[in-house]
C-alpha positions as CSV (number, residue, x, y, z in Angstrom):
1,M,30.5,134.2,168.0
2,T,33.1,135.8,169.3
3,A,33.2,136.2,173.3
4,S,32.2,139.7,172.7
5,G,29.4,139.6,170.5
6,P,26.9,137.7,168.4
7,E,27.2,136.5,165.1
8,D,24.7,133.5,163.7
9,C,23.6,132.2,167.2
10,P,21.5,128.8,167.0
11,V,19.0,128.8,169.7
12,E,18.7,126.5,172.7
13,T,15.1,125.7,173.8
14,T,13.3,124.0,177.1
15,N,9.8,123.8,178.2
16,D,9.6,127.3,179.3
17,I,12.1,129.4,177.3
18,R,14.1,129.7,173.9
19,I,17.8,131.5,174.6
20,P,20.7,131.9,171.8
21,C,23.8,129.5,172.1
22,P,27.3,131.3,171.2
23,A,29.1,129.1,168.5
24,G,31.4,127.1,169.9
25,W,29.7,126.6,173.1
26,S,28.1,123.4,174.7
27,R,24.8,122.5,176.3
28,Q,25.3,120.5,179.1
29,R,22.5,118.4,180.9
30,T,22.7,119.1,184.7
31,E,20.1,117.9,187.4
32,G,18.1,120.5,189.2
33,T,19.0,123.2,185.8
34,D,16.7,123.9,183.1
35,L,19.7,124.8,180.9
36,V,23.2,124.9,181.0
37,L,25.6,126.5,178.2
38,L,29.4,126.4,178.4
39,A,32.3,128.2,176.7
40,P,34.7,126.4,175.0
41,P,37.4,125.2,177.5
42,A,40.3,127.4,177.8
43,G,43.0,125.5,179.1
44,N,45.5,126.0,181.6
45,G,42.9,125.7,184.6
46,A,41.2,129.0,183.3
47,F,37.5,129.0,184.3
48,R,35.0,128.1,181.8
49,P,32.3,130.5,181.7
50,N,28.9,129.8,181.4
51,V,25.3,130.4,181.4
52,V,22.8,128.8,183.6
53,V,19.0,128.9,183.6
54,T,16.8,127.8,186.2
55,S,12.9,127.9,186.8
56,Q,10.5,126.9,189.4
57,P,6.7,128.0,189.8
58,Y,6.2,131.3,191.5
59,D,3.3,133.4,192.0
60,G,4.9,136.1,193.9
61,S,6.6,139.7,193.0
62,I,9.7,140.5,191.2
63,A,10.8,142.7,194.2
64,K,10.7,139.8,196.4
65,L,12.3,137.1,193.9
66,S,15.2,140.0,193.5
67,T,15.4,139.9,197.4
68,F,15.6,136.2,197.7
69,A,18.1,135.9,195.0
70,M,20.4,138.4,196.8
71,A,19.9,137.3,200.1
72,A,20.8,133.4,199.0
73,A,24.1,134.9,197.3
74,I,25.5,136.3,200.5
75,A,24.7,133.6,202.5
76,E,25.8,130.7,200.5
77,L,28.7,132.2,198.7
78,D,32.2,132.4,200.1
79,R,33.2,136.5,200.4
80,A,30.2,137.6,197.7
81,H,30.0,141.1,197.3
82,L,27.1,142.6,195.7
83,I,27.9,144.9,193.2
84,A,24.3,146.3,191.9
85,C,20.1,145.1,191.6
86,N,19.1,146.9,188.9
87,I,15.5,147.0,187.2
88,W,16.0,145.2,184.0
89,P,13.2,146.0,181.2
90,H,12.7,142.7,179.4
91,P,9.9,142.4,176.4
92,A,8.4,140.0,179.1
93,G,8.0,142.4,181.9
94,N,10.6,143.7,184.3
95,G,13.0,141.8,185.6
96,R,15.7,142.5,188.0
97,Q,19.8,142.5,186.7
98,I,21.7,141.4,189.8
99,E,25.6,141.6,189.6
100,Y,28.1,140.1,192.7
101,T,31.4,138.5,193.2
102,H,32.8,135.4,195.2
103,Q,35.3,133.6,196.2
104,L,35.7,130.2,194.4
105,G,39.2,128.3,195.8
106,N,42.0,130.8,194.4
107,Q,39.7,132.3,191.8
108,V,37.1,135.6,192.1
109,L,33.9,134.8,189.9
110,H,32.1,137.7,188.6
111,V,28.5,136.6,188.2
112,Q,25.4,138.4,186.2
113,R,22.2,137.2,187.2
114,W,18.9,138.1,185.5
115,T,15.8,137.2,187.4
116,F,12.4,137.3,186.2
117,A,8.6,136.5,187.7
118,V,7.2,135.5,184.3
119,N,3.9,133.1,183.4
120,G,3.6,131.7,187.0
121,R,7.5,131.3,186.8
122,A,10.7,132.1,188.7
123,V,13.1,132.1,186.3
124,D,16.8,132.6,186.7
125,V,19.7,133.5,183.7
126,T,22.8,132.9,185.8
127,A,26.3,133.9,183.7
128,T,29.3,133.6,185.3
129,C,33.1,134.0,184.3
130,A,36.1,134.6,186.3
131,A,36.4,138.3,187.0
132,T,39.6,138.8,185.0
133,Q,37.5,137.5,182.0
134,L,34.5,139.8,182.5
135,T,35.6,142.2,179.7
136,A,35.5,139.2,177.1
137,F,32.3,138.2,178.1
138,D,30.2,141.1,179.6
139,E,28.6,142.1,176.0
140,L,28.0,138.3,175.1
141,F,26.1,137.5,178.8
142,G,23.8,140.7,178.3
143,Y,23.3,140.0,174.6
144,L,21.8,136.5,175.9
145,A,19.7,137.7,178.6
146,A,18.7,140.2,176.4
147,K,17.5,137.9,173.7
148,I,15.8,134.9,176.1
149,E,12.1,134.3,175.0
150,F,9.6,133.1,177.5
151,R,7.2,130.6,176.5
152,R,3.4,131.1,177.5
153,A,2.0,128.5,180.3
154,G,-0.7,126.2,178.0
């Protein structure tokens, strides 16, 4: 898989979700997350694009969940600028796609975040790259979010 589109994509699985893993990307175990996927290192101090999936029990509305996600980003991140919050259709039910930038050290990061309230859980898929890398990763991030599958609570 290239940064711009899928080819043959292996799948990573957690207790709650299944998501494609781009070829060459690696899975990292990180406490407090369900899943972290890392792009291959770019070298020269370039930001390493990543996709982070988190989930927690939740029985509220998607509107409330997305409002909380936007407020948290604005309050917690340096120079956060909200770009968009849109209804995002998904086979599991409508979620929200939230897009924003923020400053991290001397870099501007671009974040695309897909938030879902599904099966009694709040699931957040956050894809991050440097703003200068967006054209290379935008399509891939959208593909990964579109292909996420949620497991039924059982």
